[in-house]
N, CA, C and O atoms as a GROMACS GRO file, in nm:
protein
  528
    1MET      N    1  -1.996   0.807   0.128
    1MET     CA    2  -2.076   0.730   0.036
    1MET      C    3  -2.064   0.793  -0.102
    1MET      O    4  -2.057   0.915  -0.116
    2GLY      N    5  -2.063   0.709  -0.203
    2GLY     CA    6  -2.055   0.759  -0.339
    2GLY      C    7  -2.098   0.651  -0.436
    2GLY      O    8  -2.144   0.544  -0.396
    3SER      N    9  -2.083   0.680  -0.564
    3SER     CA   10  -2.118   0.583  -0.667
    3SER      C   11  -2.034   0.609  -0.791
    3SER      O   12  -2.015   0.723  -0.832
    4ARG      N   13  -1.985   0.500  -0.849
    4ARG     CA   14  -1.919   0.509  -0.979
    4ARG      C   15  -2.025   0.473  -1.082
    4ARG      O   16  -2.072   0.359  -1.085
    5GLY      N   17  -2.063   0.567  -1.165
    5GLY     CA   18  -2.165   0.543  -1.266
    5GLY      C   19  -2.304   0.568  -1.212
    5GLY      O   20  -2.323   0.592  -1.093
    6LEU      N   21  -2.404   0.563  -1.302
    6LEU     CA   22  -2.542   0.588  -1.267
    6LEU      C   23  -2.630   0.479  -1.326
    6LEU      O   24  -2.588   0.405  -1.415
    7GLY      N   25  -2.753   0.468  -1.276
    7GLY     CA   26  -2.850   0.374  -1.331
    7GLY      C   27  -2.811   0.230  -1.310
    7GLY      O   28  -2.758   0.194  -1.205
    8ASP      N   29  -2.836   0.146  -1.413
    8ASP     CA   30  -2.807   0.003  -1.404
    8ASP      C   31  -2.658  -0.026  -1.394
    8ASP      O   32  -2.619  -0.134  -1.349
    9GLU      N   33  -2.575   0.068  -1.435
    9GLU     CA   34  -2.430   0.046  -1.433
    9GLU      C   35  -2.364   0.110  -1.311
    9GLU      O   36  -2.242   0.130  -1.309
   10SER      N   37  -2.444   0.142  -1.208
   10SER     CA   38  -2.387   0.207  -1.091
   10SER      C   39  -2.311   0.107  -1.004
   10SER      O   40  -2.339  -0.013  -1.004
   11HIS      N   41  -2.216   0.160  -0.930
   11HIS     CA   42  -2.137   0.081  -0.836
   11HIS      C   43  -2.123   0.163  -0.708
   11HIS      O   44  -2.021   0.229  -0.687
   12PRO      N   45  -2.228   0.160  -0.621
   12PRO     CA   46  -2.221   0.239  -0.499
   12PRO      C   47  -2.113   0.187  -0.405
   12PRO      O   48  -2.087   0.067  -0.399
   13PHE      N   49  -2.051   0.280  -0.331
   13PHE     CA   50  -1.950   0.241  -0.233
   13PHE      C   51  -1.966   0.323  -0.107
   13PHE      O   52  -2.023   0.432  -0.110
   14ALA      N   53  -1.918   0.271   0.003
   14ALA     CA   54  -1.921   0.339   0.132
   14ALA      C   55  -1.794   0.301   0.206
   14ALA      O   56  -1.734   0.197   0.179
   15GLY      N   57  -1.755   0.384   0.299
   15GLY     CA   58  -1.634   0.352   0.374
   15GLY      C   59  -1.608   0.450   0.485
   15GLY      O   60  -1.693   0.531   0.522
   16LEU      N   61  -1.489   0.440   0.537
   16LEU     CA   62  -1.444   0.528   0.645
   16LEU      C   63  -1.316   0.598   0.601
   16LEU      O   64  -1.234   0.542   0.528
   17GLU      N   65  -1.302   0.721   0.646
   17GLU     CA   66  -1.178   0.795   0.622
   17GLU      C   67  -1.140   0.867   0.749
   17GLU      O   68  -1.226   0.921   0.818
   18ALA      N   69  -1.013   0.867   0.780
   18ALA     CA   70  -0.962   0.940   0.895
   18ALA      C   71  -0.850   1.032   0.847
   18ALA      O   72  -0.758   0.990   0.777
   19THR      N   73  -0.860   1.159   0.885
   19THR     CA   74  -0.756   1.256   0.853
   19THR      C   75  -0.715   1.323   0.983
   19THR      O   76  -0.798   1.378   1.055
   20LEU      N   77  -0.588   1.318   1.013
   20LEU     CA   78  -0.534   1.382   1.132
   20LEU      C   79  -0.438   1.491   1.088
   20LEU      O   80  -0.338   1.464   1.022
   21LEU      N   81  -0.470   1.616   1.125
   21LEU     CA   82  -0.386   1.730   1.088
   21LEU      C   83  -0.333   1.796   1.214
   21LEU      O   84  -0.406   1.813   1.312
   22ARG      N   85  -0.208   1.833   1.211
   22ARG     CA   86  -0.146   1.912   1.318
   22ARG      C   87  -0.096   2.037   1.248
   22ARG      O   88   0.007   2.035   1.180
   23GLY      N   89  -0.169   2.147   1.266
   23GLY     CA   90  -0.139   2.266   1.188
   23GLY      C   91  -0.185   2.242   1.045
   23GLY      O   92  -0.300   2.204   1.022
   24ARG      N   93  -0.096   2.263   0.949
   24ARG     CA   94  -0.132   2.244   0.808
   24ARG      C   95  -0.106   2.103   0.757
   24ARG      O   96  -0.159   2.064   0.653
   25PHE      N   97  -0.022   2.026   0.829
   25PHE     CA   98   0.022   1.896   0.777
   25PHE      C   99  -0.029   1.781   0.861
   25PHE      O  100  -0.057   1.796   0.980
   26GLY      N  101  -0.041   1.663   0.798
   26GLY     CA  102  -0.086   1.547   0.871
   26GLY      C  103  -0.086   1.423   0.784
   26GLY      O  104  -0.007   1.410   0.691
   27ALA      N  105  -0.178   1.333   0.816
   27ALA     CA  106  -0.188   1.206   0.742
   27ALA      C  107  -0.335   1.168   0.729
   27ALA      O  108  -0.419   1.210   0.808
   28ALA      N  109  -0.364   1.087   0.627
   28ALA     CA  110  -0.500   1.041   0.604
   28ALA      C  111  -0.498   0.895   0.560
   28ALA      O  112  -0.399   0.847   0.504
   29ALA      N  113  -0.608   0.826   0.584
   29ALA     CA  114  -0.625   0.688   0.539
   29ALA      C  115  -0.772   0.664   0.511
   29ALA      O  116  -0.859   0.724   0.574
   30THR      N  117  -0.800   0.576   0.415
   30THR     CA  118  -0.938   0.543   0.383
   30THR      C  119  -0.952   0.395   0.352
   30THR      O  120  -0.858   0.330   0.308
   31GLY      N  121  -1.070   0.345   0.377
   31GLY     CA  122  -1.109   0.210   0.339
   31GLY      C  123  -1.250   0.218   0.283
   31GLY      O  124  -1.340   0.268   0.350
   32GLN      N  125  -1.271   0.169   0.161
   32GLN     CA  126  -1.402   0.177   0.096
   32GLN      C  127  -1.439   0.041   0.038
   32GLN      O  128  -1.356  -0.028  -0.020
   33LEU      N  129  -1.567   0.004   0.054
   33LEU     CA  130  -1.621  -0.119  -0.003
   33LEU      C  131  -1.734  -0.082  -0.098
   33LEU      O  132  -1.817   0.003  -0.068
   34GLY      N  133  -1.736  -0.146  -0.214
   34GLY     CA  134  -1.841  -0.120  -0.312
   34GLY      C  135  -1.903  -0.248  -0.363
   34GLY      O  136  -1.843  -0.355  -0.355
   35SER      N  137  -2.026  -0.236  -0.416
   35SER     CA  138  -2.093  -0.352  -0.472
   35SER      C  139  -2.196  -0.304  -0.574
   35SER      O  140  -2.271  -0.208  -0.549
   36GLY      N  141  -2.200  -0.371  -0.689
   36GLY     CA  142  -2.296  -0.336  -0.792
   36GLY      C  143  -2.235  -0.353  -0.929
   36GLY      O  144  -2.113  -0.361  -0.942
   37ASN      N  145  -2.319  -0.358  -1.032
   37ASN     CA  146  -2.274  -0.370  -1.170
   37ASN      C  147  -2.190  -0.497  -1.189
   37ASN      O  148  -2.090  -0.496  -1.262
   38ASP      N  149  -2.230  -0.605  -1.122
   38ASP     CA  150  -2.169  -0.738  -1.136
   38ASP      C  151  -2.029  -0.752  -1.076
   38ASP      O  152  -1.954  -0.841  -1.118
   39TYR      N  153  -1.992  -0.667  -0.980
   39TYR     CA  154  -1.865  -0.686  -0.911
   39TYR      C  155  -1.866  -0.620  -0.773
   39TYR      O  156  -1.950  -0.534  -0.745
   40ARG      N  157  -1.772  -0.660  -0.690
   40ARG     CA  158  -1.747  -0.600  -0.560
   40ARG      C  159  -1.609  -0.537  -0.563
   40ARG      O  160  -1.521  -0.585  -0.633
   41SER      N  161  -1.590  -0.429  -0.488
   41SER     CA  162  -1.461  -0.362  -0.489
   41SER      C  163  -1.416  -0.325  -0.349
   41SER      O  164  -1.497  -0.307  -0.258
   42THR      N  165  -1.285  -0.315  -0.334
   42THR     CA  166  -1.223  -0.271  -0.210
   42THR      C  167  -1.114  -0.171  -0.245
   42THR      O  168  -1.033  -0.196  -0.334
   43LEU      N  169  -1.112  -0.059  -0.176
   43LEU     CA  170  -1.007   0.042  -0.193
   43LEU      C  171  -0.949   0.073  -0.056
   43LEU      O  172  -1.021   0.112   0.036
   44LEU      N  173  -0.818   0.056  -0.042
   44LEU     CA  174  -0.745   0.091   0.080
   44LEU      C  175  -0.634   0.187   0.040
   44LEU      O  176  -0.560   0.160  -0.055
   45ALA      N  177  -0.623   0.299   0.110
   45ALA     CA  178  -0.520   0.398   0.075
   45ALA      C  179  -0.479   0.477   0.199
   45ALA      O  180  -0.557   0.492   0.293
   46ALA      N  181  -0.356   0.528   0.196
   46ALA     CA  182  -0.306   0.612   0.305
   46ALA      C  183  -0.193   0.699   0.253
   46ALA      O  184  -0.123   0.662   0.158
   47GLY      N  185  -0.176   0.816   0.315
   47GLY     CA  186  -0.067   0.903   0.274
   47GLY      C  187  -0.070   1.036   0.347
   47GLY      O  188  -0.153   1.057   0.436
   48PRO      N  189   0.021   1.127   0.311
   48PRO     CA  190   0.030   1.258   0.375
   48PRO      C  191  -0.087   1.349   0.334
   48PRO      O  192  -0.138   1.341   0.222
   49ALA      N  193  -0.128   1.435   0.429
   49ALA     CA  194  -0.241   1.526   0.408
   49ALA      C  195  -0.195   1.671   0.429
   49ALA      O  196  -0.096   1.697   0.496
   50LEU      N  197  -0.271   1.763   0.369
   50LEU     CA  198  -0.239   1.906   0.378
   50LEU      C  199  -0.368   1.986   0.390
   50LEU      O  200  -0.461   1.968   0.311
   51HIS      N  201  -0.374   2.074   0.491
   51HIS     CA  202  -0.484   2.171   0.500
   51HIS      C  203  -0.449   2.284   0.404
   51HIS      O  204  -0.348   2.353   0.424
   52ILE      N  205  -0.530   2.304   0.301
   52ILE     CA  206  -0.497   2.402   0.197
   52ILE      C  207  -0.538   2.543   0.238
   52ILE      O  208  -0.454   2.633   0.242
   53THR      N  209  -0.666   2.562   0.270
   53THR     CA  210  -0.714   2.695   0.309
   53THR      C  211  -0.854   2.684   0.365
   53THR      O  212  -0.918   2.579   0.358
   54ASP      N  213  -0.901   2.794   0.421
   54ASP     CA  214  -1.040   2.806   0.465
   54ASP      C  215  -1.106   2.912   0.378
   54ASP      O  216  -1.050   3.019   0.355
   55VAL      N  217  -1.226   2.881   0.330
   55VAL     CA  218  -1.306   2.976   0.254
   55VAL      C  219  -1.434   2.996   0.334
   55VAL      O  220  -1.529   2.918   0.322
   56GLY      N  221  -1.436   3.100   0.416
   56GLY     CA  222  -1.546   3.116   0.510
   56GLY      C  223  -1.547   3.000   0.605
   56GLY      O  224  -1.443   2.967   0.662
   57PRO      N  225  -1.662   2.934   0.624
   57PRO     CA  226  -1.669   2.820   0.716
   57PRO      C  227  -1.624   2.688   0.654
   57PRO      O  228  -1.622   2.586   0.723
   58VAL      N  229  -1.588   2.688   0.527
   58VAL     CA  230  -1.551   2.565   0.458
   58VAL      C  231  -1.399   2.547   0.459
   58VAL      O  232  -1.325   2.637   0.421
   59ALA      N  233  -1.354   2.430   0.505
   59ALA     CA  234  -1.211   2.398   0.507
   59ALA      C  235  -1.179   2.312   0.385
   59ALA      O  236  -1.246   2.213   0.358
   60LEU      N  237  -1.075   2.351   0.310
   60LEU     CA  238  -1.029   2.274   0.196
   60LEU      C  239  -0.900   2.201   0.233
   60LEU      O  240  -0.806   2.262   0.284
   61SER      N  241  -0.898   2.071   0.208
   61SER     CA  242  -0.779   1.992   0.236
   61SER      C  243  -0.760   1.891   0.124
   61SER      O  244  -0.850   1.868   0.044
   62GLY      N  245  -0.644   1.832   0.120
   62GLY     CA  246  -0.616   1.731   0.020
   62GLY      C  247  -0.516   1.632   0.075
   62GLY      O  248  -0.444   1.661   0.171
   63TRP      N  249  -0.512   1.517   0.015
   63TRP     CA  250  -0.409   1.419   0.050
   63TRP      C  251  -0.385   1.329  -0.068
   63TRP      O  252  -0.471   1.311  -0.155
   64THR      N  253  -0.267   1.272  -0.070
   64THR     CA  254  -0.231   1.177  -0.174
   64THR      C  255  -0.156   1.062  -0.110
   64THR      O  256  -0.092   1.080  -0.007
   65GLY      N  257  -0.165   0.947  -0.171
   65GLY     CA  258  -0.096   0.834  -0.111
   65GLY      C  259  -0.104   0.709  -0.195
   65GLY      O  260  -0.159   0.708  -0.305
   66LEU      N  261  -0.049   0.605  -0.141
   66LEU     CA  262  -0.047   0.475  -0.205
   66LEU      C  263  -0.184   0.408  -0.186
   66LEU      O  264  -0.239   0.408  -0.076
   67ALA      N  265  -0.237   0.352  -0.295
   67ALA     CA  266  -0.370   0.290  -0.291
   67ALA      C  267  -0.363   0.149  -0.346
   67ALA      O  268  -0.287   0.120  -0.438
   68ARG      N  269  -0.445   0.061  -0.288
   68ARG     CA  270  -0.461  -0.076  -0.337
   68ARG      C  271  -0.609  -0.095  -0.368
   68ARG      O  272  -0.693  -0.083  -0.279
   69TYR      N  273  -0.640  -0.123  -0.494
   69TYR     CA  274  -0.777  -0.138  -0.539
   69TYR      C  275  -0.796  -0.279  -0.592
   69TYR      O  276  -0.716  -0.326  -0.672
   70THR      N  277  -0.903  -0.346  -0.547
   70THR     CA  278  -0.933  -0.483  -0.590
   70THR      C  279  -1.078  -0.491  -0.637
   70THR      O  280  -1.168  -0.437  -0.573
   71GLU      N  281  -1.098  -0.558  -0.750
   71GLU     CA  282  -1.232  -0.587  -0.800
   71GLU      C  283  -1.251  -0.738  -0.801
   71GLU      O  284  -1.168  -0.811  -0.854
   72GLU      N  285  -1.361  -0.784  -0.742
   72GLU     CA  286  -1.400  -0.925  -0.744
   72GLU      C  287  -1.522  -0.936  -0.832
   72GLU      O  288  -1.632  -0.896  -0.792
   73LEU      N  289  -1.506  -0.991  -0.952
   73LEU     CA  290  -1.616  -1.004  -1.047
   73LEU      C  291  -1.709  -1.116  -1.004
   73LEU      O  292  -1.665  -1.216  -0.949
   74ASP      N  293  -1.840  -1.099  -1.029
   74ASP     CA  294  -1.935  -1.206  -1.000
   74ASP      C  295  -1.905  -1.329  -1.085
   74ASP      O  296  -1.922  -1.441  -1.038
   75VAL      N  297  -1.861  -1.308  -1.207
   75VAL     CA  298  -1.821  -1.417  -1.297
   75VAL      C  299  -1.685  -1.379  -1.353
   75VAL      O  300  -1.674  -1.279  -1.423
   76GLY      N  301  -1.584  -1.458  -1.325
   76GLY     CA  302  -1.452  -1.428  -1.379
   76GLY      C  303  -1.350  -1.403  -1.270
   76GLY      O  304  -1.381  -1.413  -1.151
   77PRO      N  305  -1.228  -1.370  -1.310
   77PRO     CA  306  -1.119  -1.354  -1.213
   77PRO      C  307  -1.126  -1.220  -1.138
   77PRO      O  308  -1.190  -1.125  -1.182
   78SER      N  309  -1.058  -1.217  -1.026
   78SER     CA  310  -1.041  -1.092  -0.951
   78SER      C  311  -0.920  -1.019  -1.006
   78SER      O  312  -0.826  -1.081  -1.056
   79ARG      N  313  -0.922  -0.888  -0.998
   79ARG     CA  314  -0.812  -0.805  -1.045
   79ARG      C  315  -0.776  -0.705  -0.936
   79ARG      O  316  -0.863  -0.653  -0.867
   80SER      N  317  -0.646  -0.679  -0.920
   80SER     CA  318  -0.598  -0.582  -0.822
   80SER      C  319  -0.493  -0.492  -0.885
   80SER      O  320  -0.415  -0.535  -0.970
   81VAL      N  321  -0.492  -0.366  -0.840
   81VAL     CA  322  -0.388  -0.273  -0.883
   81VAL      C  323  -0.339  -0.194  -0.762
   81VAL      O  324  -0.413  -0.172  -0.666
   82THR      N  325  -0.215  -0.153  -0.770
   82THR     CA  326  -0.158  -0.062  -0.672
   82THR      C  327  -0.120   0.064  -0.748
   82THR      O  328  -0.054   0.057  -0.852
   83GLY      N  329  -0.163   0.179  -0.696
   83GLY     CA  330  -0.137   0.304  -0.765
   83GLY      C  331  -0.140   0.420  -0.668
   83GLY      O  332  -0.116   0.403  -0.548
   84ALA      N  333  -0.170   0.538  -0.721
   84ALA     CA  334  -0.174   0.659  -0.641
   84ALA      C  335  -0.318   0.709  -0.634
   84ALA      O  336  -0.391   0.704  -0.733
   85LEU      N  337  -0.358   0.758  -0.516
   85LEU     CA  338  -0.488   0.820  -0.498
   85LEU      C  339  -0.465   0.965  -0.459
   85LEU      O  340  -0.391   0.993  -0.364
   86LEU      N  341  -0.526   1.056  -0.531
   86LEU     CA  342  -0.517   1.200  -0.504
   86LEU      C  343  -0.657   1.248  -0.469
   86LEU      O  344  -0.751   1.223  -0.545
   87THR      N  345  -0.674   1.316  -0.355
   87THR     CA  346  -0.806   1.362  -0.314
   87THR      C  347  -0.806   1.511  -0.283
   87THR      O  348  -0.704   1.569  -0.248
   88LEU      N  349  -0.923   1.572  -0.297
   88LEU     CA  350  -0.949   1.709  -0.257
   88LEU      C  351  -1.083   1.708  -0.184
   88LEU      O  352  -1.182   1.658  -0.237
   89THR      N  353  -1.085   1.765  -0.063
   89THR     CA  354  -1.204   1.759   0.021
   89THR      C  355  -1.244   1.898   0.068
   89THR      O  356  -1.159   1.977   0.111
   90ALA      N  357  -1.373   1.929   0.058
   90ALA     CA  358  -1.431   2.050   0.116
   90ALA      C  359  -1.518   2.005   0.233
   90ALA      O  360  -1.608   1.923   0.216
   91ARG      N  361  -1.490   2.059   0.352
   91ARG     CA  362  -1.562   2.017   0.472
   91ARG      C  363  -1.626   2.138   0.539
   91ARG      O  364  -1.560   2.241   0.560
   92ARG      N  365  -1.754   2.125   0.572
   92ARG     CA  366  -1.830   2.234   0.635
   92ARG      C  367  -1.879   2.186   0.770
   92ARG      O  368  -1.962   2.095   0.777
   93PRO      N  369  -1.828   2.246   0.881
   93PRO     CA  370  -1.875   2.207   1.013
   93PRO      C  371  -2.015   2.262   1.042
   93PRO      O  372  -2.053   2.369   0.995
   94PHE      N  373  -2.089   2.186   1.121
   94PHE     CA  374  -2.220   2.227   1.172
   94PHE      C  375  -2.219   2.210   1.322
   94PHE      O  376  -2.114   2.178   1.379
   95LEU      N  377  -2.331   2.230   1.388
   95LEU     CA  378  -2.335   2.221   1.534
   95LEU      C  379  -2.288   2.087   1.587
   95LEU      O  380  -2.212   2.082   1.684
   96VAL      N  381  -2.331   1.978   1.525
   96VAL     CA  382  -2.295   1.843   1.571
   96VAL      C  383  -2.230   1.768   1.456
   96VAL      O  384  -2.295   1.686   1.391
   97GLY      N  385  -2.103   1.794   1.429
   97GLY     CA  386  -2.033   1.724   1.322
   97GLY      C  387  -2.011   1.811   1.200
   97GLY      O  388  -2.012   1.934   1.209
   98SER      N  389  -1.991   1.745   1.086
   98SER     CA  390  -1.963   1.818   0.962
   98SER      C  391  -2.009   1.735   0.842
   98SER      O  392  -2.034   1.615   0.852
   99VAL      N  393  -2.018   1.804   0.729
   99VAL     CA  394  -2.051   1.739   0.602
   99VAL      C  395  -1.937   1.770   0.506
   99VAL      O  396  -1.884   1.881   0.505
  100SER      N  397  -1.898   1.671   0.427
  100SER     CA  398  -1.787   1.693   0.334
  100SER      C  399  -1.823   1.642   0.195
  100SER      O  400  -1.907   1.554   0.177
  101LEU      N  401  -1.756   1.700   0.098
  101LEU     CA  402  -1.764   1.657  -0.041
  101LEU      C  403  -1.621   1.631  -0.085
  101LEU      O  404  -1.535   1.718  -0.072
  102GLN      N  405  -1.596   1.511  -0.137
  102GLN     CA  406  -1.461   1.473  -0.175
  102GLN      C  407  -1.457   1.425  -0.320
  102GLN      O  408  -1.544   1.352  -0.366
  103VAL      N  409  -1.355   1.469  -0.389
  103VAL     CA  410  -1.327   1.421  -0.523
  103VAL      C  411  -1.193   1.348  -0.516
  103VAL      O  412  -1.094   1.404  -0.469
  104GLY      N  413  -1.190   1.224  -0.562
  104GLY     CA  414  -1.068   1.145  -0.561
  104GLY      C  415  -1.038   1.091  -0.699
  104GLY      O  416  -1.129   1.063  -0.778
  105TRP      N  417  -0.910   1.075  -0.728
  105TRP     CA  418  -0.868   1.023  -0.858
  105TRP      C  419  -0.764   0.915  -0.834
  105TRP      O  420  -0.657   0.940  -0.779
  106LEU      N  421  -0.798   0.792  -0.876
  106LEU     CA  422  -0.708   0.678  -0.864
  106LEU      C  423  -0.637   0.658  -0.998
  106LEU      O  424  -0.702   0.648  -1.102
  107VAL      N  425  -0.505   0.653  -0.994
  107VAL     CA  426  -0.424   0.634  -1.114
  107VAL      C  427  -0.336   0.512  -1.092
  107VAL      O  428  -0.262   0.505  -0.994
  108ALA      N  429  -0.344   0.416  -1.185
  108ALA     CA  430  -0.264   0.293  -1.175
  108ALA      C  431  -0.255   0.228  -1.312
  108ALA      O  432  -0.310   0.278  -1.410
  109ARG      N  433  -0.186   0.115  -1.318
  109ARG     CA  434  -0.178   0.035  -1.440
  109ARG      C  435  -0.208  -0.109  -1.403
  109ARG      O  436  -0.146  -0.166  -1.314
  110LEU      N  437  -0.304  -0.167  -1.474
  110LEU     CA  438  -0.341  -0.306  -1.453
  110LEU      C  439  -0.261  -0.392  -1.550
  110LEU      O  440  -0.276  -0.382  -1.672
  111ASP      N  441  -0.175  -0.475  -1.494
  111ASP     CA  442  -0.087  -0.558  -1.576
  111ASP      C  443  -0.098  -0.702  -1.526
  111ASP      O  444  -0.043  -0.736  -1.422
  112GLU      N  445  -0.167  -0.784  -1.600
  112GLU     CA  446  -0.188  -0.924  -1.564
  112GLU      C  447  -0.112  -1.013  -1.663
  112GLU      O  448  -0.089  -0.971  -1.776
  113PRO      N  449  -0.073  -1.134  -1.622
  113PRO     CA  450   0.000  -1.224  -1.712
  113PRO      C  451  -0.074  -1.257  -1.841
  113PRO      O  452  -0.012  -1.281  -1.945
  114ASP      N  453  -0.209  -1.260  -1.836
  114ASP     CA  454  -0.285  -1.294  -1.956
  114ASP      C  455  -0.317  -1.172  -2.045
  114ASP      O  456  -0.389  -1.186  -2.144
  115PHE      N  457  -0.264  -1.054  -2.009
  115PHE     CA  458  -0.287  -0.933  -2.089
  115PHE      C  459  -0.174  -0.918  -2.192
  115PHE      O  460  -0.058  -0.947  -2.162
  116GLU      N  461  -0.209  -0.873  -2.310
  116GLU     CA  462  -0.106  -0.843  -2.410
  116GLU      C  463  -0.031  -0.716  -2.373
  116GLU      O  464   0.090  -0.706  -2.397
  117GLN      N  465  -0.100  -0.619  -2.315
  117GLN     CA  466  -0.035  -0.498  -2.268
  117GLN      C  467  -0.109  -0.446  -2.145
  117GLN      O  468  -0.226  -0.479  -2.123
  118ALA      N  469  -0.040  -0.365  -2.064
  118ALA     CA  470  -0.100  -0.311  -1.942
  118ALA      C  471  -0.213  -0.214  -1.977
  118ALA      O  472  -0.209  -0.146  -2.079
  119ILE      N  473  -0.314  -0.210  -1.891
  119ILE     CA  474  -0.429  -0.122  -1.910
  119ILE      C  475  -0.420  -0.008  -1.808
  119ILE      O  476  -0.409  -0.034  -1.688
  120PRO      N  477  -0.423   0.118  -1.854
  120PRO     CA  478  -0.421   0.228  -1.758
  120PRO      C  479  -0.554   0.235  -1.682
  120PRO      O  480  -0.661   0.215  -1.739
  121VAL      N  481  -0.545   0.263  -1.553
  121VAL     CA  482  -0.663   0.279  -1.469
  121VAL      C  483  -0.669   0.426  -1.428
  121VAL      O  484  -0.576   0.477  -1.365
  122ASN      N  485  -0.777   0.492  -1.462
  122ASN     CA  486  -0.805   0.630  -1.422
  122ASN      C  487  -0.947   0.632  -1.369
  122ASN      O  488  -1.043   0.632  -1.446
  123SER      N  489  -0.961   0.634  -1.238
  123SER     CA  490  -1.093   0.622  -1.176
  123SER      C  491  -1.122   0.748  -1.095
  123SER      O  492  -1.053   0.777  -0.998
  124LEU      N  493  -1.225   0.821  -1.135
  124LEU     CA  494  -1.271   0.938  -1.063
  124LEU      C  495  -1.376   0.892  -0.962
  124LEU      O  496  -1.470   0.820  -0.997
  125ARG      N  497  -1.359   0.933  -0.836
  125ARG     CA  498  -1.452   0.895  -0.730
  125ARG      C  499  -1.502   1.023  -0.663
  125ARG      O  500  -1.422   1.109  -0.625
  126ILE      N  501  -1.634   1.035  -0.650
  126ILE     CA  502  -1.695   1.150  -0.581
  126ILE      C  503  -1.773   1.094  -0.464
  126ILE      O  504  -1.853   1.001  -0.479
  127ALA      N  505  -1.749   1.150  -0.346
  127ALA     CA  506  -1.812   1.098  -0.224
  127ALA      C  507  -1.862   1.211  -0.135
  127ALA      O  508  -1.804   1.320  -0.132
  128VAL      N  509  -1.970   1.184  -0.064
  128VAL     CA  510  -2.025   1.274   0.037
  128VAL      C  511  -2.004   1.208   0.171
  128VAL      O  512  -2.031   1.089   0.188
  129GLY      N  513  -1.955   1.286   0.268
  129GLY     CA  514  -1.926   1.229   0.399
  129GLY      C  515  -1.994   1.303   0.512
  129GLY      O  516  -2.023   1.422   0.502
  130ILE      N  517  -2.018   1.231   0.621
  130ILE     CA  518  -2.072   1.288   0.743
  130ILE      C  519  -1.978   1.245   0.854
  130ILE      O  520  -1.944   1.127   0.865
  131GLY      N  521  -1.935   1.340   0.937
  131GLY     CA  522  -1.843   1.302   1.044
  131GLY      C  523  -1.817   1.415   1.141
  131GLY      O  524  -1.898   1.506   1.158
  132ARG      N  525  -1.702   1.407   1.204
  132ARG     CA  526  -1.660   1.509   1.301
  132ARG      C  527  -1.550   1.594   1.243
  132ARG      O  528  -1.502   1.686   1.310
   0.00000   0.00000   0.00000
């Protein structure tokens, strides 16, 4: 769960992420749905993952991959971009599951036929997770 922005301009999102590691290497995928600030969003991404290190009981990992992001405006057209998602996750196990903090950065270019020039997309996403 996370939010882009705060207050009246917030856009909370929630989703699922799966990371499978065998040794240091593996794969990850995520699906996130958001709603707020006059639009709905969908983010789907997948790519290779890497276990970076352990700092005490906290495991640090990251993954990067191809992402598809779509915004459906309450009034106006929908927009979609395909780009790269880079994430860094700190995960702390507990007796029954774990808690994680993830920082993700989506980089893409929005280029629509009615645009005079492409618009760069740089979206920072911070999420807190509960899982196994």
